[in-house]
MIVO-447781 format. One record per residue: residue number from 1; residue in one letter; z, x, y of N, C-alpha, C in turn. Coordinates in nm, 3 decimals. Layout:
k;r;nZ;nX;nY;caZ;caX;caY;cZ;cX;cY
NUM;a;Z;X;Y;Z;X;Y;Z;X;Y
...
***
This chain:
k;r;nZ;nX;nY;caZ;caX;caY;cZ;cX;cY
1;x;11.340;8.979;10.132;11.203;9.029;10.091;11.097;8.963;10.204
2;x;11.004;9.047;10.230;10.904;9.007;10.329;10.788;8.940;10.261
3;x;10.751;8.822;10.298;10.645;8.742;10.255;10.505;8.806;10.286
4;x;10.426;8.816;10.184;10.310;8.911;10.216;10.179;8.838;10.148
5;x;10.081;8.846;10.223;9.950;8.794;10.177;9.829;8.901;10.189
6;x;9.752;8.919;10.098;9.641;9.011;10.094;9.515;8.940;10.136
7;x;9.453;8.983;10.254;9.333;8.936;10.294;9.216;9.013;10.242
8;x;9.146;8.949;10.148;9.040;9.015;10.070;9.072;9.010;9.924
9;x;8.996;8.921;9.836;9.040;8.908;9.699;8.936;8.969;9.608
10;x;8.868;9.069;9.653;8.762;9.132;9.558;8.850;9.251;9.490
11;x;8.751;9.339;9.443;8.815;9.458;9.361;8.903;9.548;9.433
12;x;8.874;9.565;9.566;8.978;9.648;9.638;9.092;9.570;9.678
13;x;9.086;9.449;9.695;9.207;9.375;9.711;9.298;9.372;9.592
14;x;9.247;9.367;9.481;9.321;9.375;9.362;9.379;9.521;9.347
15;x;9.316;9.617;9.389;9.375;9.758;9.401;9.499;9.754;9.483
16;x;9.481;9.684;9.606;9.604;9.678;9.690;9.714;9.613;9.632
17;x;9.688;9.508;9.541;9.799;9.443;9.466;9.870;9.541;9.375
18;x;9.786;9.625;9.320;9.858;9.725;9.233;9.952;9.810;9.318
19;x;9.924;9.839;9.432;10.008;9.914;9.526;10.140;9.826;9.553
20;x;10.109;9.707;9.586;10.223;9.629;9.611;10.330;9.618;9.491
21;x;10.276;9.598;9.380;10.356;9.604;9.262;10.421;9.731;9.239
22;x;10.359;9.846;9.272;10.431;9.974;9.247;10.535;9.990;9.353
23;x;10.521;9.951;9.479;10.623;9.940;9.563;10.732;9.868;9.528
24;x;10.711;9.753;9.487;10.820;9.656;9.440;10.896;9.713;9.317
25;x;10.828;9.788;9.234;10.884;9.839;9.106;10.988;9.953;9.148
26;x;10.959;10.015;9.265;11.060;10.117;9.313;11.180;10.055;9.387
27;x;11.136;9.953;9.470;11.244;9.887;9.553;11.180;9.752;9.598
28;x;11.234;9.646;9.552;11.167;9.515;9.588;11.173;9.499;9.747
29;x;11.050;9.481;9.789;11.035;9.463;9.948;10.950;9.345;9.974
30;x;10.830;9.320;9.893;10.745;9.214;9.932;10.762;9.101;9.836
31;x;10.760;8.982;9.877;10.732;8.867;9.814;10.597;8.813;9.821
32;x;10.507;8.863;9.720;10.360;8.845;9.744;10.326;8.697;9.710
33;x;10.269;8.633;9.812;10.233;8.492;9.799;10.097;8.464;9.735
34;x;9.996;8.574;9.763;9.866;8.544;9.700;9.767;8.601;9.797
35;x;9.626;8.569;9.760;9.514;8.623;9.835;9.451;8.518;9.928
36;x;9.392;8.557;10.045;9.298;8.474;10.116;9.164;8.544;10.130
37;x;9.068;8.469;10.137;8.926;8.525;10.141;8.835;8.417;10.188
38;x;8.736;8.449;10.260;8.629;8.357;10.304;8.511;8.357;10.199
39;x;8.517;8.449;10.106;8.396;8.454;10.013;8.403;8.340;9.917
40;x;8.295;8.266;9.896;8.289;8.157;9.803;8.253;8.201;9.662
41;x;8.227;8.335;9.646;8.181;8.380;9.515;8.301;8.479;9.456
42;x;8.399;8.423;9.436;8.516;8.518;9.391;8.538;8.502;9.244
43;x;8.580;8.613;9.179;8.619;8.616;9.034;8.766;8.567;9.026
44;x;8.776;8.430;9.042;8.912;8.371;9.035;8.986;8.394;8.894
45;x;8.892;8.401;8.784;8.953;8.421;8.664;9.030;8.549;8.656
46;x;8.978;8.662;8.716;9.042;8.793;8.729;9.173;8.777;8.802
47;x;9.181;8.701;8.909;9.308;8.674;8.979;9.407;8.605;8.884
48;x;9.353;8.501;8.806;9.439;8.434;8.720;9.505;8.510;8.614
49;x;9.425;8.620;8.570;9.481;8.703;8.455;9.594;8.793;8.533
50;x;9.576;8.812;8.648;9.686;8.889;8.722;9.801;8.795;8.756
51;x;9.788;8.675;8.735;9.893;8.592;8.788;9.903;8.579;8.930
52;x;9.797;8.601;9.002;9.798;8.601;9.152;9.729;8.473;9.194
53;x;9.786;8.422;9.303;9.738;8.289;9.363;9.620;8.317;9.450
54;x;9.531;8.224;9.458;9.427;8.220;9.564;9.463;8.115;9.662
55;x;9.492;8.148;9.779;9.547;8.046;9.886;9.445;7.981;9.959
56;x;9.315;8.036;9.965;9.220;7.977;10.033;9.156;8.075;10.139
57;x;9.091;8.015;10.238;9.014;8.098;10.335;9.121;8.172;10.426
58;x;9.067;8.274;10.500;9.158;8.350;10.579;9.233;8.271;10.687
59;x;9.170;8.163;10.734;9.233;8.093;10.835;9.364;8.021;10.784
60;x;9.391;8.029;10.644;9.523;7.978;10.611;9.635;8.053;10.671
61;x;9.615;8.171;10.701;9.719;8.261;10.778;9.756;8.201;10.904
62;x;9.676;8.124;10.967;9.713;8.072;11.104;9.838;7.993;11.088
63;x;9.869;7.923;10.980;9.980;7.832;10.964;10.085;7.888;10.859
64;x;10.065;8.004;10.828;10.151;8.062;10.717;10.238;8.171;10.785
65;x;10.373;8.146;10.752;10.466;8.263;10.806;10.474;8.371;10.719
66;x;10.386;8.463;10.734;10.386;8.578;10.632;10.330;8.696;10.708
67;x;10.348;8.818;10.656;10.289;8.940;10.693;10.159;8.950;10.615
68;x;10.075;9.041;10.646;9.938;9.055;10.573;9.903;9.203;10.566
69;x;9.825;9.236;10.472;9.744;9.364;10.464;9.607;9.323;10.425
70;x;9.516;9.415;10.468;9.376;9.377;10.451;9.325;9.466;10.333
71;x;9.277;9.393;10.230;9.227;9.448;10.104;9.084;9.466;10.100
72;x;9.023;9.511;10.207;8.872;9.523;10.222;8.848;9.665;10.263
73;x;8.748;9.736;10.195;8.728;9.866;10.201;8.629;9.898;10.317
74;x;8.551;9.814;10.360;8.445;9.841;10.476;8.518;9.841;10.608
75;x;8.513;9.949;10.688;8.590;9.955;10.799;8.542;9.835;10.912
76;x;8.417;9.801;10.911;8.370;9.707;11.001;8.422;9.565;10.971
77;x;8.427;9.536;10.849;8.488;9.410;10.801;8.627;9.408;10.825
78;x;8.706;9.514;10.806;8.844;9.518;10.825;8.872;9.487;10.968
79;x;8.784;9.550;11.061;8.814;9.524;11.211;8.790;9.371;11.238
80;x;8.690;9.313;11.179;8.664;9.169;11.213;8.774;9.082;11.154
81;x;8.832;9.111;11.040;8.939;9.028;10.988;9.059;9.046;11.062
82;x;9.084;9.169;11.108;9.212;9.195;11.184;9.198;9.124;11.320
83;x;9.084;9.119;11.381;9.062;9.056;11.510;9.117;8.911;11.506
84;x;9.065;8.828;11.376;9.098;8.698;11.364;9.250;8.681;11.343
85;x;9.305;8.757;11.250;9.436;8.739;11.222;9.532;8.776;11.340
86;x;9.498;8.877;11.419;9.578;8.915;11.535;9.603;8.799;11.627
87;x;9.491;8.715;11.637;9.493;8.601;11.724;9.602;8.495;11.695
88;x;9.636;8.504;11.569;9.743;8.415;11.512;9.884;8.480;11.518
89;x;9.888;8.608;11.564;10.014;8.675;11.587;10.094;8.699;11.459
90;x;10.014;8.726;11.340;10.075;8.767;11.215;10.097;8.910;11.205
91;x;10.199;8.950;11.141;10.242;9.090;11.143;10.176;9.180;11.019
92;x;10.111;9.275;11.064;10.044;9.352;10.953;10.162;9.447;10.873
93;x;10.143;9.445;10.754;10.237;9.526;10.669;10.180;9.658;10.651
94;x;10.259;9.760;10.608;10.215;9.889;10.570;10.252;9.906;10.427
95;x;10.154;9.959;10.349;10.177;9.983;10.201;10.160;10.137;10.180
96;x;10.260;10.196;10.123;10.256;10.338;10.084;10.297;10.351;9.939
97;x;10.207;10.381;9.844;10.237;10.387;9.706;10.345;10.506;9.671
98;x;10.436;10.459;9.598;10.544;10.570;9.556;10.494;10.699;9.515
99;x;10.365;10.709;9.464;10.313;10.839;9.408;10.220;10.891;9.521
100;x;10.238;10.853;9.652;10.174;10.931;9.760;10.267;10.993;9.840
101;x;10.220;11.087;9.928;10.320;11.160;10.017;10.280;11.158;10.159
102;x;10.377;11.129;10.248;10.361;11.131;10.395;10.463;11.241;10.440
103;x;10.419;11.340;10.502;10.504;11.454;10.545;10.564;11.419;10.689
104;x;10.620;11.521;10.743;10.687;11.505;10.870;10.595;11.479;10.990
105;x;10.661;11.412;11.090;10.594;11.400;11.219;10.451;11.326;11.214
106;x;10.450;11.221;11.125;10.326;11.139;11.101;10.358;11.009;11.172
107;x;10.260;10.976;11.264;10.266;10.833;11.311;10.161;10.747;11.237
108;x;10.207;10.652;11.161;10.121;10.581;11.077;10.105;10.447;11.134
109;x;9.990;10.405;11.178;9.964;10.276;11.238;9.990;10.167;11.147
110;x;10.011;10.046;11.210;10.033;9.921;11.132;9.922;9.886;11.041
111;x;9.949;9.833;10.922;9.844;9.795;10.829;9.784;9.898;10.746
112;x;9.837;10.013;10.753;9.791;10.128;10.664;9.813;10.095;10.520
113;x;9.726;10.146;10.427;9.725;10.142;10.296;9.710;10.267;10.235
114;x;9.813;10.327;10.167;9.793;10.455;10.105;9.815;10.437;9.953
115;x;9.712;10.476;9.878;9.707;10.466;9.731;9.769;10.579;9.662
116;x;9.785;10.575;9.535;9.852;10.669;9.451;9.781;10.803;9.473
117;x;9.847;10.914;9.502;9.792;11.047;9.499;9.747;11.089;9.645
118;x;9.748;10.987;9.731;9.715;11.022;9.881;9.825;11.119;9.945
119;x;9.766;11.213;10.017;9.861;11.317;10.065;9.830;11.326;10.221
120;x;9.935;11.294;10.308;9.927;11.298;10.442;10.018;11.419;10.496
121;x;9.954;11.520;10.558;10.031;11.632;10.589;10.107;11.611;10.723
122;x;10.145;11.716;10.809;10.229;11.706;10.909;10.155;11.684;11.038
123;x;10.227;11.620;11.132;10.195;11.613;11.289;10.052;11.547;11.273
124;x;10.039;11.430;11.254;9.916;11.351;11.229;9.939;11.208;11.303
125;x;9.843;11.170;11.386;9.832;11.045;11.450;9.732;10.956;11.388
126;x;9.772;10.843;11.334;9.687;10.763;11.255;9.674;10.628;11.313
127;x;9.563;10.558;11.346;9.558;10.421;11.396;9.584;10.325;11.305
128;x;9.558;10.192;11.348;9.587;10.074;11.261;9.496;10.052;11.144
129;x;9.531;9.993;11.034;9.456;9.946;10.934;9.371;10.073;10.869
130;x;9.434;10.186;10.862;9.388;10.292;10.789;9.392;10.281;10.638
131;x;9.302;10.329;10.554;9.299;10.326;10.416;9.277;10.459;10.366
132;x;9.374;10.502;10.286;9.352;10.628;10.211;9.354;10.596;10.070
133;x;9.249;10.616;10.002;9.219;10.581;9.854;9.283;10.689;9.766
134;x;9.293;10.670;9.632;9.352;10.752;9.540;9.305;10.907;9.571
135;x;9.406;10.999;9.576;9.390;11.141;9.578;9.323;11.189;9.707
136;x;9.298;11.098;9.805;9.253;11.144;9.945;9.362;11.226;10.014
137;x;9.322;11.326;10.092;9.404;11.417;10.164;9.376;11.436;10.300
138;x;9.482;11.445;10.387;9.459;11.470;10.528;9.551;11.589;10.574
139;x;9.476;11.692;10.625;9.563;11.811;10.660;9.630;11.806;10.797
140;x;9.702;11.906;10.828;9.791;11.907;10.944;9.717;11.883;11.080
141;x;9.787;11.823;11.182;9.739;11.813;11.321;9.615;11.736;11.333
142;x;9.598;11.636;11.258;9.482;11.552;11.269;9.498;11.428;11.349
143;x;9.393;11.380;11.408;9.401;11.251;11.481;9.298;11.150;11.416
144;x;9.347;11.032;11.381;9.265;10.939;11.304;9.265;10.803;11.377
145;x;9.145;10.755;11.408;9.140;10.632;11.471;9.164;10.505;11.387
146;x;9.149;10.390;11.442;9.168;10.264;11.387;9.062;10.246;11.268
147;x;9.094;10.169;11.165;9.003;10.121;11.056;8.938;10.229;10.971
148;x;8.985;10.351;10.980;8.924;10.464;10.908;8.941;10.454;10.752
149;x;8.851;10.479;10.677;8.856;10.467;10.542;8.832;10.616;10.471
150;x;8.932;10.661;10.396;8.895;10.775;10.316;8.900;10.738;10.175
151;x;8.774;10.752;10.121;8.739;10.716;9.982;8.818;10.798;9.882
152;x;8.802;10.764;9.758;8.878;10.843;9.654;8.846;11.004;9.656
153;x;8.939;11.080;9.656;8.903;11.229;9.651;8.867;11.281;9.771
154;x;8.851;11.214;9.885;8.805;11.267;10.015;8.916;11.363;10.075
155;x;8.870;11.473;10.129;8.958;11.573;10.176;8.926;11.611;10.332
156;x;9.018;11.592;10.410;9.012;11.606;10.547;9.101;11.724;10.596
157;x;9.047;11.834;10.626;9.124;11.963;10.671;9.191;11.945;10.800
158;x;9.274;12.047;10.837;9.350;12.036;10.948;9.281;12.031;11.091
159;x;9.345;11.973;11.187;9.297;11.962;11.326;9.165;11.898;11.335
160;x;9.136;11.806;11.248;9.016;11.718;11.245;9.040;11.591;11.339
161;x;8.943;11.546;11.403;8.956;11.409;11.463;8.848;11.321;11.396
162;x;8.902;11.206;11.355;8.822;11.094;11.298;8.815;10.984;11.397
163;x;8.700;10.937;11.450;8.695;10.837;11.542;8.726;10.703;11.469
164;x;8.714;10.594;11.552;8.744;10.460;11.505;8.634;10.430;11.395
165;x;8.682;10.360;11.290;8.587;10.305;11.191;8.505;10.416;11.109
166;x;8.550;10.534;11.105;8.479;10.636;11.033;8.508;10.614;10.880
167;x;8.401;10.628;10.792;8.415;10.610;10.644;8.380;10.749;10.599
168;x;8.468;10.812;10.508;8.459;10.939;10.449;8.440;10.903;10.301
169;x;8.320;10.934;10.252;8.279;10.895;10.114;8.354;10.974;9.993
170;x;8.347;10.919;9.882;8.423;10.981;9.765;8.379;11.138;9.752
171;x;8.486;11.207;9.737;8.476;11.351;9.713;8.418;11.435;9.842
172;x;8.403;11.367;9.950;8.342;11.437;10.064;8.464;11.536;10.121
173;x;8.428;11.639;10.200;8.509;11.734;10.255;8.472;11.747;10.416
174;x;8.574;11.744;10.490;8.549;11.776;10.633;8.632;11.898;10.668
175;x;8.559;12.004;10.720;8.639;12.130;10.733;8.721;12.131;10.859
176;x;8.802;12.232;10.876;8.900;12.225;10.984;8.831;12.222;11.127
177;x;8.887;12.136;11.207;8.850;12.144;11.355;8.735;12.053;11.393
178;x;8.671;11.986;11.293;8.561;11.895;11.328;8.600;11.777;11.387
179;x;8.502;11.718;11.468;8.525;11.585;11.524;8.416;11.494;11.478
180;x;8.460;11.378;11.431;8.361;11.292;11.369;8.368;11.156;11.455
181;x;8.259;11.135;11.508;8.247;11.027;11.616;8.269;10.881;11.552
182;x;8.308;10.793;11.643;8.329;10.653;11.600;8.213;10.596;11.505
183;x;8.253;10.524;11.392;8.163;10.458;11.319;8.061;10.546;11.242
184;x;8.098;10.674;11.234;8.014;10.765;11.162;8.039;10.742;11.006
185;x;7.952;10.773;10.912;7.968;10.769;10.781;7.933;10.917;10.715
186;x;8.037;10.955;10.640;8.012;11.080;10.556;7.995;11.043;10.422
187;x;7.877;11.081;10.378;7.821;11.043;10.244;7.910;11.105;10.133
188;x;7.909;11.039;10.018;7.986;11.095;9.903;7.942;11.241;9.864
189;x;8.038;11.321;9.843;8.014;11.455;9.806;7.978;11.551;9.920
190;x;7.954;11.503;10.044;7.920;11.582;10.147;8.022;11.685;10.198
191;x;7.976;11.791;10.250;8.069;11.890;10.311;8.025;11.907;10.466
192;x;8.116;11.861;10.545;8.090;11.853;10.686;8.145;11.987;10.748
193;x;8.064;12.061;10.814;8.092;12.192;10.878;8.076;12.193;11.021
194;x;8.027;12.083;11.086;8.014;12.073;11.227;8.036;11.933;11.260
195;x;8.056;11.910;11.388;8.082;11.777;11.453;7.970;11.682;11.413
196;x;8.012;11.559;11.400;7.914;11.445;11.375;7.922;11.352;11.488
197;x;7.804;11.305;11.543;7.806;11.216;11.656;7.838;11.082;11.609
198;x;7.884;10.996;11.706;7.912;10.855;11.673;7.793;10.782;11.606
199;x;7.826;10.697;11.513;7.731;10.605;11.437;7.633;10.683;11.353
200;x;7.654;10.812;11.328;7.559;10.888;11.249;7.601;10.881;11.107
201;x;7.511;10.876;11.002;7.546;10.904;10.867;7.494;11.034;10.818
202;x;7.587;11.106;10.761;7.550;11.243;10.726;7.566;11.250;10.563
203;x;7.491;11.347;10.512;7.501;11.364;10.363;7.467;11.515;10.330
204;x;7.503;11.552;10.205;7.459;11.675;10.148;7.556;11.787;10.182
205;x;7.519;11.905;10.131;7.596;12.030;10.143;7.513;12.144;10.205
206;x;7.536;12.185;10.329;7.622;12.130;10.422;7.568;11.995;10.472
207;x;7.654;11.909;10.539;7.618;11.781;10.571;7.529;11.784;10.685
208;x;7.414;11.702;10.677;7.325;11.684;10.788;7.299;11.531;10.802
209;x;7.240;11.487;10.919;7.211;11.356;10.935;7.091;11.321;10.846
210;x;7.081;11.191;10.813;6.960;11.144;10.741;6.826;11.173;10.802
211;x;6.828;11.172;10.939;6.711;11.201;11.011;6.677;11.338;10.991
212;x;6.777;11.434;11.002;6.747;11.570;10.971;6.706;11.598;10.834
213;x;6.758;11.541;10.750;6.722;11.558;10.602;6.564;11.523;10.576
214;x;6.526;11.408;10.633;6.398;11.350;10.621;6.279;11.447;10.688
215;x;6.340;11.525;10.790;6.240;11.616;10.861;6.225;11.735;10.799
216;x;6.286;11.771;10.680;6.272;11.903;10.625;6.225;11.887;10.479
***
């Protein structure tokens, strides 16, 4: 079994632990050691109820022979944590919930986390530390950058490009063929019908930038 640590002991980290337990219930793969987190304001009693150990700050991984997965939802924070851990040459694990689906010809980057109900279609290139939350879907022939987060129920249609660090909010939809620039944010429930520039936050139906919405 592969020794595993989750970096991030908040609510999403505990969701990641649920995925680890689901994977192990189907076929024991991971020896889960516990959580690491730099946050001083953790709900340790919640971890205790789960029977999960808190190992200390993230730098514990520098001296621990274990693979890791990042249980942090925000793409920028995930990038920062990965940069630190990578300097210690630790191996990122990939977690695919047994109730999710990955179709043919999918290149799934290291550190990916796929929750229950996530659906990844065919011929898709996905970067490292990608997160697909419950019931998120990705259509055919997409290209997805590093640190992308698909929130619960987000739907990405075919032939879409999502740049590095894109966050697609809960229930949002990106229609076929759109390109979403690096570090853009798609607001919850938005319907994206045209390309989104890097670093821009869009919201609404159809989705428009916040600047556009304020001017109307």
